[in-house]
Each structure stands twice: as C-alpha cells, then as structure tokens.
SEVEX-611042 format. One record per residue (C-alpha): residue number from 0; x, y, z; residue in one letter. Coordinates in nm, 3 decimals. Layout:
REM SEVEX-611042
- NUM:X:Y:Z:A
...
This chain:
REM SEVEX-611042
- 0:-0.295:0.925:0.100:X
- 1:-0.039:0.830:0.364:X
- 2:0.051:0.467:0.436:X
- 3:0.153:0.385:0.792:X
- 4:0.286:0.067:0.961:X
- 5:-0.002:-0.068:1.170:X
- 6:0.085:-0.333:1.426:X
- 7:-0.267:-0.477:1.441:X
- 8:-0.404:-0.772:1.248:X
- 9:-0.676:-0.684:0.998:X
- 10:-0.951:-0.830:1.217:X
- 11:-0.823:-0.650:1.526:X
- 12:-0.807:-0.319:1.339:X
- 13:-1.162:-0.368:1.209:X
- 14:-1.287:-0.453:1.560:X
- 15:-1.167:-0.116:1.689:X
- 16:-1.401:0.074:1.462:X
- 17:-1.323:0.444:1.486:X
- 18:-1.102:0.386:1.789:X
- 19:-0.779:0.344:1.591:X
- 20:-0.453:0.507:1.686:X
- 21:-0.256:0.614:1.378:X
- 22:0.073:0.803:1.417:X
- 23:0.099:1.179:1.401:X
- 24:0.224:1.266:1.055:X
- 25:0.351:1.572:0.876:X
- 26:0.183:1.706:0.565:X
- 27:0.306:1.520:0.254:X
- 28:0.288:1.846:0.057:X
- 29:0.447:2.113:0.276:X
- 30:0.573:1.932:0.587:X
- 31:0.340:2.121:0.818:X
- 32:0.160:1.976:1.121:X
- 33:-0.167:1.791:1.070:X
- 34:-0.478:1.734:1.278:X
- 35:-0.774:1.491:1.265:X
- 36:-1.021:1.554:0.981:X
- 37:-1.303:1.300:0.988:X
- 38:-1.255:0.976:0.789:X
- 39:-1.436:0.715:0.586:X
- 40:-1.542:0.351:0.588:X
- 41:-1.417:0.098:0.337:X
- 42:-1.406:-0.277:0.292:X
- 43:-1.095:-0.492:0.293:X
- 44:-1.075:-0.865:0.233:X
- 45:-0.837:-1.135:0.351:X
- 46:-0.986:-1.469:0.461:X
- 47:-1.296:-1.267:0.551:X
- 48:-1.454:-0.941:0.442:X
- 49:-1.396:-0.661:0.693:X
- 50:-1.528:-0.307:0.719:X
- 51:-1.268:-0.066:0.853:X
- 52:-1.249:0.301:0.938:X
- 53:-0.975:0.503:0.770:X
- 54:-0.904:0.832:0.950:X
- 55:-0.812:1.147:0.760:X
- 56:-0.591:1.439:0.861:X
- 57:-0.575:1.800:0.745:X
- 58:-0.265:2.017:0.728:X
- 59:-0.290:2.319:0.956:X
- 60:-0.060:2.512:0.725:X
- 61:-0.174:2.449:0.365:X
- 62:-0.513:2.285:0.420:X
- 63:-0.448:1.968:0.219:X
- 64:-0.620:1.654:0.348:X
- 65:-0.493:1.296:0.339:X
- 66:-0.618:0.953:0.441:X
- 67:-0.410:0.747:0.685:X
- 68:-0.411:0.400:0.533:X
- 69:-0.281:0.101:0.734:X
- 70:-0.015:-0.083:0.540:X
- 71:-0.216:-0.402:0.494:X
- 72:-0.462:-0.217:0.267:X
- 73:-0.400:-0.186:-0.107:X
- 74:-0.534:0.151:-0.225:X
- 75:-0.854:0.119:-0.430:X
- 76:-0.850:-0.260:-0.419:X
- 77:-1.056:-0.494:-0.204:X
- 78:-0.789:-0.747:-0.113:X
- 79:-0.512:-0.701:0.138:X
- 80:-0.149:-0.649:0.043:X
- 81:-0.072:-0.996:0.181:X
- 82:-0.327:-1.174:-0.040:X
- 83:-0.218:-0.990:-0.354:X
- 84:0.148:-1.047:-0.266:X
- 85:0.089:-1.422:-0.237:X
- 86:-0.070:-1.423:-0.582:X
- 87:0.214:-1.227:-0.740:X
- 88:0.479:-1.443:-0.578:X
- 89:0.312:-1.757:-0.716:X
- 90:0.275:-1.600:-1.061:X
- 91:0.639:-1.488:-1.071:X
- 92:0.733:-1.845:-0.976:X
- 93:0.560:-1.980:-1.284:X
- 94:0.210:-2.073:-1.167:X
- 95:-0.086:-1.993:-1.389:X
- 96:-0.374:-1.760:-1.305:X
- 97:-0.629:-2.040:-1.269:X
- 98:-0.447:-2.241:-0.998:X
- 99:-0.355:-1.920:-0.815:X
- 100:-0.717:-1.806:-0.812:X
- 101:-0.830:-2.148:-0.690:X
- 102:-0.570:-2.155:-0.412:X
- 103:-0.661:-1.806:-0.288:X
- 104:-1.034:-1.831:-0.343:X
- 105:-1.046:-1.529:-0.574:X
- 106:-1.201:-1.483:-0.919:X
- 107:-0.970:-1.557:-1.210:X
- 108:-1.045:-1.216:-1.361:X
- 109:-0.931:-1.044:-1.041:X
- 110:-0.605:-1.241:-1.019:X
- 111:-0.539:-1.191:-1.390:X
- 112:-0.572:-0.812:-1.350:X
- 113:-0.327:-0.815:-1.056:X
- 114:-0.075:-1.010:-1.264:X
- 115:-0.115:-0.786:-1.567:X
- 116:-0.063:-0.476:-1.357:X
- 117:0.237:-0.630:-1.183:X
- 118:0.385:-0.732:-1.516:X
- 119:0.374:-0.369:-1.632:X
- 120:0.543:-0.223:-1.325:X
- 121:0.765:-0.506:-1.194:X
- 122:1.087:-0.379:-1.352:X
- 123:1.074:-0.025:-1.218:X
- 124:0.925:-0.141:-0.888:X
- 125:1.223:-0.373:-0.840:X
- 126:1.458:-0.076:-0.889:X
- 127:1.272:0.122:-0.622:X
- 128:1.269:-0.159:-0.367:X
- 129:1.630:-0.263:-0.426:X
- 130:1.742:0.097:-0.381:X
- 131:1.560:0.105:-0.047:X
- 132:1.719:-0.227:0.052:X
- 133:2.067:-0.098:-0.034:X
- 134:2.010:0.212:0.179:X
- 135:1.931:-0.022:0.467:X
- 136:2.251:-0.222:0.422:X
- 137:2.155:-0.499:0.180:X
- 138:2.441:-0.598:-0.052:X
- 139:2.328:-0.911:-0.237:X
- 140:2.412:-0.956:-0.605:X
- 141:2.251:-1.284:-0.711:X
- 142:1.914:-1.170:-0.850:X
- 143:1.689:-1.302:-1.128:X
- 144:1.691:-1.105:-1.450:X
- 145:1.322:-1.142:-1.544:X
- 146:1.119:-0.845:-1.410:X
- 147:0.861:-1.043:-1.210:X
- 148:1.099:-1.275:-1.024:X
- 149:1.345:-0.988:-0.980:X
- 150:1.077:-0.776:-0.816:X
- 151:0.976:-1.059:-0.582:X
- 152:1.344:-1.099:-0.491:X
- 153:1.358:-0.724:-0.423:X
- 154:1.062:-0.752:-0.186:X
- 155:1.240:-1.031:0.001:X
- 156:1.570:-0.840:0.005:X
- 157:1.408:-0.529:0.149:X
- 158:1.231:-0.727:0.422:X
- 159:1.558:-0.907:0.504:X
- 160:1.745:-0.578:0.537:X
- 161:1.471:-0.435:0.757:X
- 162:1.460:-0.747:0.975:X
- 163:1.832:-0.724:1.051:X
- 164:1.781:-0.371:1.181:X
- 165:1.438:-0.367:1.337:X
- 166:1.302:-0.720:1.363:X
- 167:1.065:-0.929:1.149:X
- 168:0.829:-0.746:0.915:X
- 169:0.565:-0.864:0.663:X
- 170:0.750:-0.838:0.331:X
- 171:0.467:-0.721:0.105:X
- 172:0.338:-0.473:0.362:X
- 173:0.684:-0.321:0.380:X
- 174:0.687:-0.289:0.001:X
- 175:0.353:-0.109:0.018:X
- 176:0.487:0.120:0.290:X
- 177:0.804:0.215:0.105:X
- 178:0.614:0.291:-0.217:X
- 179:0.336:0.480:-0.041:X
- 180:0.081:0.221:-0.153:X
- 181:0.157:0.289:-0.519:X
- 182:0.310:-0.054:-0.585:X
- 183:-0.015:-0.192:-0.732:X
- 184:-0.264:0.093:-0.710:X
- 185:-0.492:0.078:-1.012:X
- 186:-0.444:0.445:-1.101:X
- 187:-0.065:0.473:-1.102:X
- 188:0.161:0.470:-1.405:X
- 189:0.483:0.435:-1.205:X
- 190:0.550:0.251:-0.879:X
- 191:0.799:0.516:-0.768:X
- 192:0.701:0.662:-0.435:X
- 193:0.588:1.026:-0.464:X
- 194:0.785:1.299:-0.290:X
- 195:0.703:1.301:0.079:X
- 196:0.833:1.437:0.406:X
- 197:0.920:1.084:0.520:X
- 198:1.037:0.818:0.271:X
- 199:0.838:0.562:0.471:X
- 200:0.521:0.773:0.477:X
- 201:0.475:0.844:0.107:X
- 202:0.141:0.935:-0.047:X
- 203:-0.040:0.847:-0.367:X
- 204:-0.316:1.021:-0.555:X
- 205:-0.681:0.913:-0.566:X
- 206:-0.800:0.780:-0.904:X
- 207:-1.048:0.979:-1.108:X
- 208:-1.259:0.675:-1.188:X
- 209:-1.290:0.299:-1.140:X
- 210:-1.406:0.056:-0.876:X
- 211:-1.334:0.185:-0.529:X
- 212:-1.406:-0.010:-0.208:X
- 213:-1.405:0.314:-0.009:X
- 214:-1.723:0.475:0.119:X
- 215:-1.693:0.826:0.256:X
- 216:-1.904:0.903:0.557:X
- 217:-1.835:1.273:0.584:X
- 218:-1.697:1.549:0.364:X
- 219:-1.573:1.896:0.443:X
- 220:-1.498:2.198:0.228:X
- 221:-1.139:2.301:0.176:X
- 222:-1.030:2.664:0.221:X
- 223:-1.085:2.716:-0.156:X
- 224:-1.445:2.596:-0.132:X
- 225:-1.387:2.256:-0.294:X
- 226:-1.506:1.940:-0.124:X
- 227:-1.231:1.714:0.009:X
C-alpha cells in the first residue's frame, strides 16, 4: 500500500468515482516503474459515510501490486485520519473515552480501541515523527515526556516544519503520509515506516484477518499464479 498526498476533500474525492488522478509512483519493493492495475471500492467516514475508489498499480519490473491510498484514509479502518487524530489529541490531553465518543459521534468501543492502539505505539511513533521533523529543520526542545502527549506534540512539530517549507498541511494526514499509513493500522506492531523508494510514499502490509472496510471489485493473477 502506498499513501499519497491528495489535495481533494473526502467528499470531492468520493464524487469523482473512478476518475481520480493519483501521482505516478515507483515500486515500493524494487523502485521500478508502475502502471494502472484495476482498483477496489471501500468506505470511509468523516461527518458522512462515503464510498471511494482506490486505484492499484503494478510494477512492470517485479510484478508486485500496491494500492494508492489518499492520505485522509486510515488503512483498514472506517474513519478518516482527521477524525481519529481529533480523538487521540483529546485523549492525550486528558479527556476520557466517553466524552470523546460523544463529541465525535462514534461508539465508545471504537474510540477505546483507537486509544489503546495509540497508547501502545505512541512512544516509538513520536520518535519517528520527530526524526522527520528534525530532517525538515525543526529544532524545538520543550516536549512532554509522557508518550501520548509527546506523540501529539511530534505531530504538531512535523506539520509546523512542513508548513514553513511548503505551506499549511493537515497535521494528522502528514503523520499518516510519513509513516506510510502505519501510524494506527490495526495490523502493525511498529509505527516505523517500511523501507520505500520515497520516504513520503511508504507502504504497509495488508492484515491477514480482521474487519476491513475495503471491497475489491476486481482481482488479477500475479506472474506466479497467485491472486493479487
């Protein structure tokens, strides 16, 4: 899976259907050129529930396929990066799960699972995001010590560093982009971005099981005969 910075709002992206225009990307495995390779439909939820098309590409050199996921989508989760980010920021600030769920209009069980997952990865995720911020010129030192608040501060620091160079950017979407979507993916054990040709186009593996809002509309065999 390859996360890319989409300039469209969620509703505008959904309205385009299959007529989306993702960037041309290199293969995350070998660096070779890629070409279009079908795609799939999935749901994503912000204030409304949307159905979007996610295009796929296939490497012309090694044959590996990858989905091109716009950066507002959290892999294998229904809610957008922005909604989940709001919840985590409130939780790191000391709010409880129940008021957060009420404010966002989400089930308590869903918000609680986000917070539990974030609590497990916040420390190492903060290291990843702060390293990216430093590479972009950030030099702040006054950071919280607790993992959750420190990670939220890292998200803000990274967005601040990016903004000074390239203009305003949604902070949590940028975090998702830098980590290749692995920042809160339900199947990951580490938020560190996998090796990729571009550090801002990292990929993450598909889970073997669990709830998945994706619905594939077409499958093709790989050169080895397996279905991709």
